[in-house]
C-alpha positions, 0 to 999 in steps of 0.5 A, spaced: 650 346 169 656 344 173 660 337 171 661 336 178 653 334 178 654 329 173 660 326 176 656 326 183 650 322 179 654 317 177 658 316 184 651 315 187 649 310 181 655 306 183 654 306 190 646 304 190 645 302 183 638 299 184 635 305 188 632 311 186 636 316 191 641 318 185 635 320 181 632 324 186 639 327 189 641 329 183 635 333 181 635 336 188 642 339 187 640 341 180 634 345 183 639 348 188 644 351 183 639 353 178 636 357 183 643 360 187 646 361 180 653 360 183 659 355 183 660 350 188 666 353 191 662 360 192 656 357 196 656 359 203 651 358 209 647 364 208 646 361 201 643 355 204 639 359 209 636 363 203 634 357 199 630 354 205 626 360 206 625 360 198 623 353 199 618 355 204 615 360 200 614 356 195 610 351 200 614 345 200 613 341 206 619 340 212 620 333 209 621 336 202 626 341 204 630 336 209 631 331 203 634 337 199 638 339 204 641 332 205 642 331 197 646 338 198 650 336 204 651 329 200 654 333 194 659 337 198 661 330 201 662 327 194 666 333 192 671 332 198 672 325 197 673 326 190 678 332 190 680 332 198 680 340 197 673 341 196 670 348 199 667 347 206 660 343 207 655 349 207 649 345 210 649 344 217 644 340 220 643 343 227 642 350 223 638 348 217 634 342 218 627 343 219 624 339 225 618 335 223 612 334 227 609 327 229 604 325 224 600 319 223 600 314 217 594 316 212 591 310 211 584 308 207 577 307 210 575 300 210 570 301 205 575 305 200 580 299 201 574 294 199 573 298 193 580 300 191 582 292 191 576 291 186 571 288 190 566 291 185 565 288 178 567 293 172 567 292 165 572 288 162 573 293 157 575 298 162 581 294 163 579 292 170 581 286 174 576 283 179 579 282 186 580 275 185 584 276 179 579 272 174 579 273 167 578 270 161 584 268 157 581 271 150 580 277 153 587 278 156 589 284 152 583 288 154 584 286 162 591 286 164 593 283 171 594 288 177 596 286 184 591 290 188 590 284 193 597 283 194 598 291 196 592 290 201 593 284 204 601 284 205 603 291 206 608 291 201 611 297 198 610 298 190 617 295 188 616 289 192 609 287 189 614 286 182 616 280 185 624 280 185 624 287 186 627 290 192 628 297 195 635 299 194 639 293 196 634 291 202 631 284 200 624 282 204 620 276 205 613 277 204 608 272 206 602 271 202 595 269 205 591 264 202 587 269 199 593 272 195 595 265 194 589 263 191 588 270 187 595 268 184 594 261 182 587 264 178 592 269 174 597 264 173 592 259 170 590 264 165 597 268 164 599 269 157 605 265 155 610 271 153 617 272 154 617 276 160 618 273 167 614 278 170 608 276 174 604 282 173 604 284 166 602 291 162 597 290 156 603 289 151 605 283 155 611 287 158 613 288 166 608 292 170 612 298 173 611 302 179 608 308 175 603 303 171 601 300 178 600 307 181 596 310 174 591 304 174 589 304 182 588 312 181 584 310 175 580 305 179 579 310 185 576 315 180 571 310 177 569 308 184 569 315 187 574 313 193 581 315 195 586 310 196 593 311 193 597 305 193 601 307 199 595 308 203 593 300 202 600 299 206 598 303 212 591 300 212 594 293 212 599 296 218 592 298 222 589 292 220 594 288 223 594 292 230 587 291 230 588 284 230 592 284 236 599 282 232 605 283 236 608 290 234 615 286 233 612 282 228 608 288 224 615 291 224 618 285 220 612 285 215 612 292 214 620 292 213 621 297 218 628 298 220 626 302 227 621 299 231 619 307 233 616 307 226 612 301 227 609 304 233 605 309 230 600 304 228 599 303 235 596 311 235 592 310 229 588 304 231 588 300 238 581 297 239 584 295 246 585 302 248 578 304 245 574 299 249 577 301 255 576 308 253 568 306 252 568 303 258 571 308 262 566 313 259 560 309 261 562 309 268 563 316 268 556 317 265 553 313 270 557 317 276 554 324 273 547 321 272 547 318 280 550 325 282 544 329 278 539 324 281 541 325 288 540 333 287 
């Protein structure tokens, strides 16, 4: 593979050491050059056109293709910054970017959400932790702590649940409800005295990372027969806040959205006021139709 790609990855890591962008962008650029089998200075617009068609044939979504285009465009921008005499950037957003439709957030059903956060009781031997984080100290190694309630009650992303972690270089304040505070207090009362400063621990007493949280919640969903991936709990939180009539600007701050337009999608996902007005209107329409039928 070309050495420019390795330098590109190092450049991204220097700019955003805490983000996952360097990993994804470097991987996307490698995929492109493995497919095109040409050096960077030989890439033309039509190569990008053909690559988009190739990705679509593989069934990739528009969001995936756009991310790969963004990575490739960033790579050629890096080459220009590095040498000052780089080939023209072959990615033209107005020509290559795929228009994405407007989709609603995929939230979880309330019943599935209750199951996923552990309102049921599983055997400690299965490695489950009840919703209220109650666990006997002597059975700790068979029952690792898992932040199910913080996911469903704070709307936090998975890196944020790791308390002290961050999404890129953007820090957030996450508010904790009394139920979450009580759950954390119960866990801290029995948390093993290990060297790790992390709040949530794996079976070995180390920090519980994102992949571990995802794997564990997926296992809980399989055991209960519900489908609630981690990020769906965040979307469910947003829907609950809308249904509780919280101002959309406050929901925006809780979810950490940069743009209010992103938060406003939850208004279309669930709005009890609109539903109540619709039900009242349909009742009046039904009365009118019944009156017309009787008159005939």
